[in-house]
C-alpha positions in Angstrom: -21.4 -7.2 7.6 -19.3 -4.7 5.7 -20.1 -1.1 6.8 -20.5 2.0 4.7 -17.3 3.3 3.2 -17.5 6.5 5.3 -17.1 4.3 8.4 -13.8 3.0 7.3 -12.6 6.5 6.3 -13.4 7.7 9.9 -11.7 4.6 11.4 -8.5 5.3 9.4 -8.4 8.8 10.8 -9.2 7.5 14.3 -6.3 5.1 13.9 -3.8 7.9 13.0 -4.2 8.6 9.3 -3.9 12.2 8.2 -6.6 11.6 5.6 -8.3 8.7 3.9 -10.6 8.4 0.9 -12.7 5.7 -0.6 -11.9 4.7 -4.2 -13.5 2.6 -6.9 -11.3 0.2 -8.8 -11.6 2.5 -11.9 -9.8 5.2 -9.9 -6.6 3.0 -9.6 -4.1 3.9 -12.3 -1.9 1.0 -13.3 1.5 1.7 -15.0 4.2 -0.9 -15.4 6.8 1.9 -15.3 6.6 1.8 -11.5 8.8 -1.3 -11.7 11.5 0.9 -13.3 11.4 3.2 -10.3 11.7 0.2 -8.0 14.6 -1.2 -10.0 16.6 2.0 -10.5 15.6 4.1 -7.5 15.1 1.9 -4.5 18.0 0.9 -2.3 16.0 -2.1 -1.1 15.6 -3.6 -4.6 16.0 -7.3 -4.4 16.6 -7.3 -0.7 13.2 -7.4 1.1 10.6 -10.1 1.2 7.9 -7.8 -0.2 10.0 -6.5 -3.1 8.8 -7.3 -6.6 12.2 -8.6 -7.5 12.2 -11.4 -5.0 12.2 -15.0 -6.4 8.7 -16.5 -6.8 7.0 -13.1 -6.6 4.1 -12.7 -9.1 4.4 -10.4 -12.1 2.9 -7.0 -12.4 0.3 -8.4 -14.9 -0.7 -11.0 -12.3 -1.0 -8.3 -9.6 -3.2 -6.3 -11.9 -5.4 -9.3 -12.6 -5.7 -10.1 -8.9 -6.4 -6.4 -7.9 -9.0 -6.1 -10.8 -11.2 -8.5 -8.9 -11.8 -5.9 -6.2 -14.4 -3.2 -6.6 -13.4 -0.5 -4.0 -11.2 0.3 -1.2 -9.7 3.0 1.1 -6.5 5.0 0.4 -4.7 6.0 3.6 -2.5 9.1 3.8 0.0 9.7 6.6 3.4 11.4 7.0 5.4 8.2 7.7 5.2 4.7 6.4 5.0 3.1 9.8 1.6 4.9 10.5 0.2 4.2 7.0 1.1 0.5 7.3 -0.4 0.2 10.8 -3.6 1.9 9.8 -4.1 -0.1 6.6 -3.4 -3.4 8.3 -5.9 -2.5 11.0 -8.5 -1.6 8.3 -7.8 -4.8 6.4 -8.4 -6.8 9.6 -11.6 -4.9 10.3 -12.9 -5.4 6.8 -12.1 -9.1 7.0 -14.0 -9.4 10.3 -16.9 -7.5 8.7 -17.2 -10.0 6.0 -14.9 -8.7 3.2 -12.8 -11.8 3.6 -10.5 -10.9 0.6 -9.6 -7.4 1.9 -6.0 -6.8 1.3 -3.7 -4.0 2.2 -0.8 -2.6 0.1 1.7 -0.7 2.2 5.4 -0.1 2.1 6.5 -2.6 4.7 8.1 -1.1 7.8 7.5 -3.9 10.3 11.2 -4.5 10.9 14.2 -2.1 11.1 16.0 -4.5 8.7 14.2 -7.1 6.6 15.0 -10.7 7.5 15.6 -11.3 3.8 18.9 -9.5 4.1 20.0 -12.3 6.4 18.5 -15.0 4.2 16.0 -15.7 6.9 12.2 -16.1 6.6 9.9 -13.1 7.0 9.4 -12.4 10.7 5.8 -11.3 10.1 4.4 -13.1 7.1 0.8 -12.4 8.1 1.5 -8.7 8.2 4.1 -8.0 5.5 2.6 -6.4 2.4 4.0 -5.1 -0.9 4.2 -1.4 -1.4 1.3 0.3 -3.2 3.6 1.3 -6.1 5.5 -2.0 -6.3 2.6 -3.9 -7.8 2.3 -1.6 -10.8 0.1 1.2 -9.4 1.0 4.8 -10.3 0.4 6.3 -6.8 1.0 9.8 -8.0 -1.7 9.7 -10.7 -4.1 7.7 -8.5 -4.1 10.0 -5.4 -4.0 13.2 -7.4 -7.1 12.2 -9.3 -8.7 11.7 -5.9 -7.7 15.2 -4.8 -5.0 14.1 -2.4 -1.7 15.9 -2.1 1.5 14.3 -3.4 4.7 15.8 -5.0 8.3 15.0 -5.5 10.4 16.5 -2.7 13.3 18.8 -3.4 14.7 18.4 0.1 13.3 15.3 1.9 15.0 16.2 5.1 13.1 19.5 5.3 9.8 18.9 3.5 6.9 16.9 4.8 6.3 13.7 2.9 3.0 12.1 2.2 3.0 8.3 2.5 0.1 6.3 1.0 -1.2 2.8 1.5 -4.4 1.2 0.2 -6.8 -1.4 1.4 -8.7 -3.2 -1.4 -12.1 -4.7 -0.7 -14.7 -6.5 -2.8 
């Protein structure tokens, strides 16, 4: 049976998140301009299996329709994408086992040093690879700011601490 949201927030922190917050679907800000930032700002555009530019990927409108079927979830904050992905996948699995069988994580995939797609090979971890929170049309900045979580553009990414976000959607 699905536990209280507070339980999953505590679990996220136990698993290594810096912070975590519950959200309602109405807290999620969708904006198709996120695709522009992927297309013209991401060095992985068109290369990785979880990239929105990959053949046979669903459209942003289809992602929005699918995600609109959820009612709540947990946003996970960390300082690196490896941690946020690991935590969100663990929460997805726990929610699934607790009865939220459609639980789904969105996290910037960091399972492999180099995506198998760059070698025209199948994904090495198809059960774990997930699209990035922003690559499905979600304005991560507006979403997490509205929830009181820190995020900003970095002037010097080598010296400034970055906040990485993932989300786990649940029904």
